[in-house]
N, C-alpha and C positions, 0 to 999 in steps of 0.2 A: 604526491597527489592522493589526496582520498577515496576509498575505495568502498562502493558498498555492496554488499552481498546479500540478495532475498532469499528466501526457503520458506516451507510451508504451503507450495500450492498442490494440487492435485484434483482428482476427481472426485464429484461430490454429489447425490443427488438433490432435486429443487428441495429447498425447504431447510436443506444442511446446513453447518456451519465449517468454516475453516478460520484458521488464525498465519497469519502471514510475517515472516520478520524479515527484518531488514539491518543487518550487523554493519558498524562504519570500521575504518581502520585507524579512523581518527576521533577526536571528541564529539560528539555529538550536540554538545552545546555549542560547539562554534560557528553551527548552522542556523541563522537568523530563523529560516523557516525549515520545514520537512515534509514530504509531501508523498500520497500513491496515485499513480495514473496507472491508467489500463489502456490496453490497445485491443481491440478486435479486428478479426479480417477483415480488413477492405475499409477499414474505419479509420479516422486518424486518433492518436494517441489522445487523452484526455484525462482531466484532474479526478481525481474520486475522493483523496481528503488531504487536509495539507493543517500541519499544527506548527504553532510559532513556539518562538522561545521561551514565551512568556506563559503559554499554556494554553491561548487561545484554537480555537480549531475552524474549519469551515470543511462543509460534504457537498458535493455534486447534489443534487435534488433526488436522482435516483438512486442515492441511496441512503439516503438520511433516515433514521430509525430504525436502520439494519445493519449499520456499519460504525465503528467505532475506532479511531486512530488514537494511538498514545506511544509513551517513550518511556523506555528508564536509561537514565544518563549515567548511572552506575555501570550498566552493560551496554551504553553505546549504540543501542537497540530501537528501532523503529517497531512498531505494530499496527496490524490491521484486523479487527474482529470482525467478520463476516459473517452473519447470520442471517436466516430467512433466505438462502441464495437461491438466485431465478437463473435458469437458462438464458438469460439475456447479462448476466453476468459473466459470462465464458469470456476469456479477454486473456491475456498476459499483462502482469501487473508488475509495475517496474515503481522501484524506491527512486525517492528524489530529493538530493540533500543543496540546499544554499539554489545558485544559479542552474550549476552545468555539471554539478556531479551524480551520474546515473548507476542504476546496479543492471543487470543484465538481464533480468524480468524472470518470473517464476509464472508457469502457465497454472491457470485457474478453470477449470471445466465444472458447466455443473449441465448434470442430464436431469431431461424432464419425465 
C-alpha cells in the first residue's frame, strides 16, 4: 500500500506564504491524479487543487491565483505553494493520490 506523508505546515501571518510537500512511498506517476484537500474545524473536507498525470490542474475558486500545485516526478513529491494566505485558509491540509490514498495531514494556521 502506497503511503503519503505531508510536511510544511505551520503558523504564518496573513499575507504570508507556505509550501506544503507530500512524499509518496511509490511512484507518483502511478496516480492518474493527485490533489490537496483541506478540512477546517466543523467543516467538511474540501478540494483545494488537483493535478492530473498529464499536467492539467484545477483549483477551488477560493484559492485561484494564490495557490499553485505542482509535482516532481523524480522525487515522487507533490507540492502546494500557498501565497497571500488568509485566516480562512486555516485548516488541516491532506494529500490524496488516486481514489483512496490519503496522507495524515499537516496543520496550517494563518493569524490575522
